[in-house]
N, C-alpha and C positions, 0 to 999 in steps of 0.2 A: 802688263802686269799681270803677273802667274802665283795665282790661287790656289792656295791646300785648304781641308777641311776647317771644319770652324763650326762652333754651338749654333752659330745665329743662321750658316749656309744649311745645317739641317734642320733646324726649324724651316725657313722659308722652302726647302726644298719640298716638304711632309706636305705643307699649307699649299702651296701650288700645281703637287702631284700627287694628293691625297691616295688614290690609284697602284695598290701597288703594281710594283715591274711583273709583268706575267712573263711564264717560260719563254716564250717566244720573242722574247726579244732580247735574250740572256745567246751571247753565242755559246759553243761548243768547247770546251778545254780539247788542246789538241795534244798536252805534254803538260811539264811548268811551267815553260814561259808559252804565252801566247800573243803573239806580235800583229793583233789584227787592223791595226793601222800600218803596219810594216814602216818600220822606222827602224831597225836593229837590223844588221849586215848577218846576213848565213854565218857567220864564224863567230860572230857576238850571242847570238843566238844559242847557237852549239858551246858555245863553253858557258853561259848562264845554266842548262839546262842539267850539263853536268855536275856544271858545283853545285846548283839546289839540288839532283838530287844525289850524289854522295852526301852532304848535309843533312839530309833525310835521313838516307842508313845509317847513319851517325848518330845520333839524334832524336828521329822519327818524328820532327816537327817537320813541317813543312813549309814551302814559301811559291805564293803563286804568283807570276811577273805577268802585267794586262798590260796591253795598249789595244784601246777603243779609237774606230773612226771618227765615233761620235757617239754623246749620251743617248742621243736619239731625245731628244730635249730634256730627259731629266736631270736631278741634283746629284752629283759626284758619289756622296755619300749615298743616295736611295739606291743609285744603282751599281756602283762598291758592296753592298750589304746584299743586295739579292744576290750580286752572283757569287759573294762568298759562300750562300745559304744553296743556291741551286747546287755548284759546282763541290759541294762538301768537300772544302779546304782543310788539309788537316786528319787526324785521326778520331772514326765514327764515334760520338758520345763521350769523345777529349773534348772536342774544338781549339786541337794546338796548332791553327796553321793562321797565315798570315797574307793577307790580297795586298798586294801592291800596284796598284793601277795608277796609268798614265792616259789621260786624253789631251792630245797634242792640240784638237785642233781649238778645248773652249780652253785651254792654257791653264789645264785641272791636273791632279794629281793626292792622290788619296794612297794612306795606309792604311788599312783595317785590320786588327789584330784577333784573333780569336779568344773567348771567355777564357780560355784551359790557360792565354799564354798572359794576361790582359797585367800579372803583376808583375811580368818576365821584360814589357814591352807597352810600358805606359802610351797613351795617346798624349801626355807630354813630349817622350822622348820619341814619339813618333815625329813629333813636327818637327822640333830641334837637327831629329836627321831630315829630314822633307828641307829646313831651315839650311842647314850647312851644306848637307853633302847634294840634296836634289836638285836645288831649283837655281842655286848659278852655272850647271848647266845648262839646263831648261830654256831659262830666260837665254843663251844663246843659240839654244832650240841645238845643242847637242844632244840628243836624246840617250841614244846608246851609249855615251858618256855616263851619263845621270842615272842612268836603270843602272849599268854597273857598278858604278861607285857607291850608291847603296844598296847593291844585293852585300857586295863585298861589307857593308857595313855593319848591316841588320845582321850579318852572319856570327863577327867580328863585337857584337854588342850583344846577341843571345848566348856565345858561345858554343862549349865544344859537348856541355853535359845535358845526359841524355833528360826528354820530360819527365819518364819514370823517376828520375834522381830530385831533379826538380821539385815531382809530387812528394818528396819522402821528405824535405827538405823543410818545406813549406809546413810540412807534418810534423817535424820536429818544432821548427818558430813556432805554431800554431799551442803544442805541447808547454813549450816553455814558458810564455806569454801567459796560457791558462795555470797553471803553476803557483807562477809569478799573483796572478789576481787573487789565487786562495789563499797566498802567504799574505795577502795585503788585507784581502777581505776578513781571515783568521785575525792579522795584527787588529785589525779595527774593531773586532768583535771583543777582544781581551780587552782594550784600550776602557771600550764602552761600558764593561762585567765588570770588570774591575779596576782599572785607575779612576774611572772617573768617581765610581762610589768612595773608594779611599780618600781622593781627594777631598771631595764634601766632608766625608766623616772627620777628616786632619783641620779643616776651616772649621768646620762646626765644636770641634772639644778646643780650638784656640778663640772661637769667641766667648765657648762658654768662662772658661779661663779667664781671660780679659775681663772679665763682666766679673 
């Protein structure tokens, strides 16, 4: 059975392997695609590198594809997070990178999304992409087909909007929400300051006249 990342595996991996991976345990990057497990034909690897480079040049978002011959006994979650930290995938201080890691020997796969892109590519959506796109290929051990299809899906889902434009859009949405909250708070203030006292006064007058 092909396994993806889950909350349970995160907990178990940190309980069993509490000591963080050292830098020596993490391979050194040699490009956008690092096929340490040697499952990609050269032409596919070259095509993926060019595709990801072009996408980064357009959007500023970096995607790293990594295959490893072994997780060295560590959980895939811990391994992927440490690799992303050591490599510095994405732009510095923006944390806008994505790591797509495959461990064919352990039959595990994970998509790790930088904090700066969490709103654009959620854990739930990453899981759907793996379930619907990657895993069907990987179950048949079609590693290159699964990797290529998953990268295409990631690029398509993230779209061509630049990272800076995404930040501007998020800020615009934040300001709109902030304005709506301020208007709601003002409405509540007016209601409790004027409406309720007025209602109580009318009620009191009605009671007095009823007597």
